[in-house]
N, C-alpha and C positions, 0 to 999 in steps of 0.2 A: 397720068396730066393730073395736076393740083390746082386747087380753086381757093381762092379768099373773096369772102363773099359779105357783101356791102346790103343792109337794109337802107334804102334811099330812104321812100317816103312809104310804110306798110298798106294804106290804102291804093299803091297806083303801081310800084314798080318794084324790082329788086336788082340791082344791077351786080353781074359778074366781073371781079377784078382779077386777072391773074396774074399772080404773084408766087413765087417759088417760096416754098415753107423755109428752104435753105436763108433764104434775105430776112426773113421776118420771126422765124421761129413759129410756134404754133398757137400763138396767141396774145390777148393784152391781160397784166393782172392785175387785181385791183388796187396794187400798191403804187403802179406807175403815174399816177395821176395824183396831182397836187396844186394847193392852191398858189395862184400867181400874186407875188405880194403887190406887184402895180398894180394890174387887171380888176384882183379880185375871182377871177376866171378860173374855172379846173382847166389845165393844161396837162399836158405827158412830161415826164420829167425826164429832163435830158442828159443822157448817156453820161454816167461817171459822178451825177449830181446825186449829193448824201439827203436824204430825203429826213427831216428833222418833225415832219407833220406827225401831231399825234393820232391822225384819222388815216384810213384809207379809204377809200373812193370807187364807185362803179356808178356805171349807169345804165338804165333801161330805156328800151323805147317807150314814147308816152305813153300808148294805150296798149302795150304789151299785158296780156291776162297772166302768162305764161304757156311753154311750147309753143304751138302754132297758131294759139288764139289772140284774137284782139277784140277789143270794146266797142263796138260799129257806133253806138252812140258818140263815144269818145273822137272815133276816126274823122265824125262830120265835122268836129272842131276843133281837131290838133292843128300846130303852128304850122306853118308852111315856112320853110327853111329853104329861101332861093337868098340868091346874090349874096355870097359868101364873100369873105375877104378876098380871094382870087376868082369872084365869080364863079364858083363853086355851090353845087346844092348842096345842105347836110340833111340832117335829120333831126326829130323831133324827140327829146329827152327827156328823163326826170334823173336826178342824182340822188344816190342815196350814199350815206357813209357809217363806218362803225370804227369804236376804238382799235387801236392796231395794239395787236399780242396778247388782247384779252379773252381768255379763252370761253366761247360759248357766245360771243358778243354777236348781236343782232342787227341787221342792217334797218337801218332809219332814212327816212325822207331827208336830204338834204336842202334840194335847193329845186327849182323847174315846176312847171316844164318852160326848157329853155332850147334851144338851135346848138346844134354839133357840128360845128365845121372840122374838121379833122382829116389831114392830108394821109393818114394812115388808118384805112378802116378797119373796122373788129373785125377780125376771124372767129366766127362762129363754131368751128368746129370744136373748138373747148367743150364751149357751152352745150352744143350738144352731144359728147362724150360725156359728160357728166349726170345726164338725164337719161342717156339711152338704155341703163338697165333699166330703169323703172318703167318705161316707155313698153318693154318689150315685154315686159311682165302682165303689162294691161291688154296687148294684142289678144284677139278674138283667135286664138291659134288654136287647132282641131287636134288632140290628143291621140286622136285613132279611135281606133273600135277593138273590140274585144270578141275575139271567136272562139268557141270552143267545139272541141269533136270527143263524144257526141251531145250533142245540142237539141234543144234545151234539156233534155233528161241524161241523166248518168245514175251510173250504178256506184252504190258504197263501195269501198274498198278498191274499184278500179279506177287506172291512170285516165283523168282527162286532160287531152292536150287544149292548153289552150295559147295560142298564137294572135299577136297585134298586126294590126293595118293600119299602118302612120306612115306620112308620107312628107318632105318636102315641103314648108310653104312659102309664099312671098306677099310681102305688105309693103305699102307705099303709103306715106304719114307725111305729115306737115311739122315740123318743127322748126321755131324761129323764124318763120317764114321762109324755111328752105326746105325741098323736095327730097326726103330720104328713103330710101329704098331699104328695105328688111328681110335679110333671109333665112328663116327657121330649119333648123335641121335637126330630127330626133336623132339622138345618138345614147340614149340609155331610157330602160324599162323597169319599171317595178309593180309586181303583180301582188295586190291584196285579194286572198283567196275568199275571204269572208267568213274563214272559218276559226281567224287568229292567225292564221299563216300568210305570211312575206316575205316575196321573195326578191331580192334585188334593192338600190340598183343595179341592172347588168346589161351588159350592151347587146343579147341576145332577145329579137322580138319574136321567136319562135317561128313555125312554119307547119301547113298543114299535110295531113297521112292520109295516105288513101285510106278508103273505108275499110279495106282489109286488113289493116293495121293499127284501127283503133284499140287501143288498151295498152300499146306499148307505151315505154316511160320516155319521155322525152326531157329536154333541159327545162321547159316551161309546165309543164304537165303536174298534175296534181293527185292525191288521192285521198278525198274524202271520207273520216271515219265515221262519220255520223249521217242519218237522213234528214233533210228536209230542203228548205229552198236557201242558196247563199247568192249575196251579191258579191261578186268578182270586180273589183274596178282598179284598171289601170293606168298610173300615172307616168307619162312621159315626160321624159327630159330633152331638152332642145337647147341646141348651140346657136347662137347665132351671127349675122355679119350685116354691116349696115355699110350703106354710101350715101354721100352727099351730092346730090346734083348730078348724079351719072359718075361720081370720082371713084377710085379705087376702093376695092370692098376692105373694110377695116373691123377686126374680131370686136364683138359685143362681150364685156367682160362678165363673169360669170354666165350662169345658165338658168335659164325658163323652165319648171316644172308644172305641168298643164292635166288635170285627171279626165279620165273619159267618164261618161256615164254607167253607172252602174249596169251590167249584164248578171242578170236570174239566169242562176242553174238549179235546177232540180234533183236531188240526190235521192235516189231509189233504192231498197232495200233487194235484193235477188235471193229467191230459193231454190236449193236444190234438193229432187228428188230421183229417188231409183224405184224402176219399175220393171218386173221379168217378161212384162211382154208389150208390144206396139199398139198401137191404134188397131191393124188389121187384125191382129188378134183378138184386140179387147175391146171392141169400138164403144163401150162402156167406162173404158178406163177415164182415168181423171185425167181433161187435158184433151180427150179426145173429142171429136164434134158429135159423135152418137152420146156424151156421158148426159145423165140426169145433172138438170139443173137446180 
């Protein structure tokens, strides 16, 4: 199912207009608007028309602040766009312009606010697609937790098994007045063991070992060469998809990286001594319950 979406009046409602992408394409380019020589109003360029205007134009909703946010005081006094040329409702907009073909040119206020009555509503999907990666990076994605075996203490020179506990997460946000559902799936893991050793990114999150196998080398284990307290940090890379107003899921370009809170691991040294007898034979021997302290 494909939906093209028209923001009617941000303070009131959003109307869904079902049109196929094949009929309209994926959006309205900034250079598809031109000043009509007769009316002086901005109108869409007719198909096949050569655009000689040195500027390109686009519109923003009158009270839109970016993303899904609107200026509340502005909404209280925004234009009411009713009774258009064919009796239809319109949307209150502000027009922006910039020189065409000039690298680095910025959009500046051109005119408005005014009402836009247009038979072909703007498809907001391209605008959402342009901003979705930034939105993805700003989500409160939980990178997961670090688990160490043994923990919180381990031995110098021994393999300490580390593994991640991370899960798929879902978020619902509002962008340009539309409901966007985002799914974040962990795909790669990077381990900073705190002693200058970094492993990853790689696809394995590791896994637990039964206690009788602690000390075995695993894909994500690490052997410390010195004693002390070390801060282990897990960075998880997530791949995302998004869907607009319950539409089909679309891939989010790029990936998001999120770090878990540091996990402290204390590395102790071990001492080995050989004795000629046991505590039954020599109750006063070192380490025996009867030894002098």
